[in-house]
C-alpha positions in Angstrom: 16.7 78.9 157.0 18.6 82.4 156.7 15.7 84.6 158.1 17.6 87.8 156.7 17.8 86.1 153.0 14.3 84.7 153.5 12.9 88.4 154.5 14.7 90.1 151.6 13.3 87.3 149.3 9.8 87.9 150.2 9.9 91.5 150.3 11.6 91.8 146.7 9.0 89.3 145.4 6.2 91.6 146.9 4.9 88.6 148.9 2.8 89.5 151.7 4.7 88.9 154.9 5.8 90.8 157.6 9.0 90.8 159.9 8.8 90.9 163.5 12.0 92.1 165.5 12.8 91.9 169.1 13.9 95.3 170.1 14.9 95.0 173.9 14.1 92.8 176.6 14.6 93.0 180.4 14.4 90.7 183.2 13.8 86.8 182.5 12.7 86.2 178.5 12.4 83.4 176.0 14.2 85.5 173.5 16.6 88.7 173.3 17.1 91.4 171.1 17.3 91.2 167.2 15.3 87.7 167.6 13.0 87.6 164.5 10.2 85.8 163.0 8.8 86.1 159.6 4.5 86.0 159.2 2.4 85.8 156.6 -1.1 86.4 156.3 -2.0 82.7 157.3 0.3 82.9 160.3 4.1 82.5 161.4 6.3 81.2 158.4 9.8 80.9 159.9 11.6 81.8 163.1 10.2 82.5 166.4 10.2 85.4 169.2 9.9 82.7 172.1 6.6 81.1 171.9 3.5 81.8 174.1 0.9 84.5 174.5 3.1 87.1 173.4 4.1 85.3 170.1 0.5 84.6 169.6 -0.4 88.3 170.1 2.4 89.2 167.8 1.6 86.8 165.1 -1.8 88.5 165.0 -0.6 91.9 164.8 1.9 90.9 162.1 -0.7 89.0 160.0 -2.8 92.1 159.5 0.4 94.2 158.8 1.3 91.3 156.1 -2.0 91.1 154.7 -2.6 95.0 154.1 1.1 96.1 154.0 0.1 98.6 156.7 2.3 100.8 159.1 4.9 99.0 161.4 3.8 98.7 164.9 5.8 98.7 168.2 4.5 96.3 170.8 5.7 96.1 174.2 4.6 94.0 177.1 5.1 92.7 180.4 5.1 89.0 180.2 3.9 88.2 183.7 1.5 91.3 184.6 -0.2 91.7 181.2 0.1 88.5 179.8 0.2 85.9 182.6 3.4 84.4 181.2 5.7 82.5 183.8 8.7 84.6 182.3 8.7 87.7 184.6 10.4 89.9 182.2 9.6 92.6 179.4 9.7 92.4 175.6 9.3 95.1 172.9 8.7 93.9 169.5 8.7 95.9 166.1 6.5 94.5 163.3 7.3 95.9 159.9 5.8 95.0 156.4 8.3 93.2 153.8 8.5 95.5 150.7 10.6 96.1 148.0 12.3 99.0 149.8 13.3 96.8 152.9 14.6 94.3 150.6 17.3 95.7 149.4 19.2 96.5 152.7 17.9 93.4 153.9 19.6 91.5 151.3 22.9 93.6 151.4 23.1 92.7 155.0 22.7 89.0 154.2 25.3 89.3 151.4 28.0 90.9 153.7 27.2 88.2 156.4 27.6 85.4 153.8 31.1 87.1 152.9 32.0 87.1 156.8 32.0 91.1 156.5 30.8 92.5 159.6 28.1 95.1 159.1 25.3 97.1 161.1 21.6 97.1 160.0 19.9 100.0 161.0 16.2 100.4 161.0 14.2 103.6 161.5 11.4 102.8 163.9 9.3 105.7 162.8 9.3 104.9 159.0 10.6 101.5 159.1 13.3 102.6 156.4 16.6 100.6 156.6 20.1 101.3 156.1 23.4 99.3 156.0 26.5 100.8 157.3 30.2 99.4 158.2 30.3 97.5 161.6 32.5 100.0 163.2 33.2 98.1 166.5 29.4 97.0 167.1 28.7 93.9 168.6 25.3 94.1 170.2 22.2 95.3 169.3 20.7 98.2 170.8 18.2 101.1 170.7 19.4 104.6 169.7 16.5 106.7 170.1 14.2 105.9 167.4 16.6 103.7 165.6 17.3 100.1 166.2 21.1 99.4 165.5 21.6 95.5 164.8 25.1 94.3 164.3 25.3 91.5 161.4 27.8 89.3 162.0 29.2 86.3 160.3 27.5 83.0 161.1 29.4 81.3 163.7 31.5 78.9 161.9 32.5 75.3 163.3 35.6 74.0 161.6 36.2 70.0 162.5 39.6 68.5 161.9 38.6 64.9 161.5 35.7 63.2 159.7 35.3 60.3 162.0 32.4 59.1 163.9 32.4 62.1 166.5 32.5 64.7 163.6 29.7 62.7 161.7 27.5 62.9 164.7 28.4 66.7 165.4 28.4 68.1 162.1 24.4 68.0 161.8 23.7 68.9 165.3 25.9 71.9 164.9 24.2 73.0 161.5 20.6 72.6 163.0 21.7 75.3 165.5 23.0 77.6 163.2 26.7 76.9 162.9 28.1 77.1 159.4 30.2 73.6 159.5 33.5 72.6 157.5 34.9 69.2 158.1 38.5 68.7 157.0 40.1 65.3 156.5 42.4 64.1 153.6 40.7 60.5 153.5 37.8 60.6 151.2 36.7 56.9 152.8 35.4 59.2 155.6 34.9 62.5 154.0 32.3 62.6 151.4 28.8 64.3 150.7 26.8 61.4 151.7 28.3 61.3 155.3 28.5 65.2 155.7 25.5 66.4 153.7 25.3 69.8 155.7 29.0 70.6 155.9 31.8 72.1 153.4 34.5 69.8 152.9 38.3 70.4 152.7 40.4 67.6 152.0 43.5 68.3 154.4 44.8 68.3 157.8 47.0 71.1 157.3 45.6 74.0 159.1 47.4 76.9 156.8 45.9 75.1 153.6 42.6 75.1 155.4 43.0 79.2 156.2 43.9 79.7 152.6 40.6 78.0 151.3 38.4 79.3 154.1 40.2 82.9 154.5 42.2 83.3 157.7 40.5 82.0 160.9 39.2 84.6 163.1 36.8 85.6 166.0 34.0 83.9 164.5 35.6 80.4 164.3 35.1 77.3 166.6 37.6 74.7 165.9 37.3 71.2 167.2 40.2 68.6 166.8 39.1 65.2 166.7 41.3 63.2 164.0 42.3 59.6 164.1 46.1 60.3 165.0 47.4 62.2 168.1 50.5 63.3 166.1 48.1 65.2 163.7 46.2 66.5 166.9 49.2 67.8 168.0 50.4 69.4 164.6 46.7 71.0 164.3 47.0 72.3 167.9 50.5 73.7 167.4 49.3 75.6 164.1 46.2 77.2 165.9 47.6 77.9 169.3 47.8 81.8 169.9 45.1 82.7 167.1 42.0 84.6 167.8 39.6 82.0 167.8 36.3 81.9 169.5 36.9 78.2 170.6 39.4 75.8 170.4 38.8 72.2 171.6 40.2 68.7 171.3 38.7 65.4 171.7 40.2 62.6 173.9 40.9 61.3 177.2 42.7 62.9 180.0 45.8 60.7 179.3 46.0 61.4 175.7 45.5 65.0 176.3 48.6 65.2 178.6 50.8 63.7 176.1 49.9 66.0 173.3 50.4 68.9 175.9 53.7 67.5 176.6 54.7 67.8 173.0 53.3 71.2 172.2 55.9 74.4 172.0 53.3 76.4 173.8 53.0 78.7 176.9 50.9 77.8 180.2 48.7 80.8 178.8 48.1 79.4 175.4 47.3 76.2 176.4 44.7 77.6 178.9 42.7 78.6 175.9 42.0 74.8 174.6 39.1 73.1 176.1 40.5 69.6 176.6 39.1 67.4 177.0 36.3 69.0 174.9 32.8 68.8 176.0 30.5 69.1 179.1 31.0 66.4 181.4 27.6 64.5 181.0 29.4 61.0 181.2 29.2 60.9 177.4 30.7 57.6 175.8 29.1 57.1 172.5 29.9 59.3 169.8 26.4 60.5 169.6 26.5 61.3 173.6 30.1 62.9 173.1 28.8 65.1 170.1 25.9 66.4 172.2 28.6 67.5 175.0 30.5 69.2 172.7 27.6 71.1 171.1 26.2 72.1 174.5 29.6 73.4 175.2 29.8 75.3 172.0 26.4 76.6 172.6 27.3 78.0 176.0 30.5 79.7 174.5 28.4 81.4 171.8 25.7 82.5 174.6 28.5 83.8 176.6 27.8 81.2 179.4 31.2 79.7 179.1 34.4 81.8 179.6 
């Protein structure tokens, strides 16, 4: 569920609901700034700010806000000192009612994100009003006095070149953790809706044609090359090397990787950006295990744990 979309829908419908957003954290915490949760009068509807006693307290406050449409609240807690949680950090959360006035900027932010147009959602923590503006280089959520400045960036996109067994296992896992998944393959025996119900299909291995259909590849794109032909792998890599991608990986043995590398017209610097063989070394062997190893590496990249 897209929480921005859902929050906008509930606000526009006049439903009794509240939105809880993490404003800032320090130390060890289960979630970080901009994490969201939607709460109705009966309890949590969608999302999480990390669970435990803090989430329980925020849900209770949000239920009241949802039920009464009352004033927004800021809740700051030391997780260990005040709540006896094992995490030793601090979190501050903003709880606000979802109404028609808030629904308009929430919907606009969601629309721009769907169009892959970065923007910034600014929330006035005094009155709770919201505004949307151009991104202007913003990349991290932050407090600016009594305003919460939240970059709304395109959903990270995973483009899989190849619709074989590994892609079949990886696509639903990636969708489950928030990637927009695209699978590219000209062979309809492998690429069809029943095999990839959570992914968009592009019926070609031609990277230029894929870019024309999706819009140009950019810093929000994670690409994994996993076709059934090393010559196709080489052609796709050759087309993508040097582009501004979030991630570029190649499935294959070390011997296969070495042969593909030898046939590429690429500098050592360009090749150094390729994760090959892709995936964390967990001893994976089956397609499902390989998919898990790749997904772990993709998540590590997305969260900044991987260079």
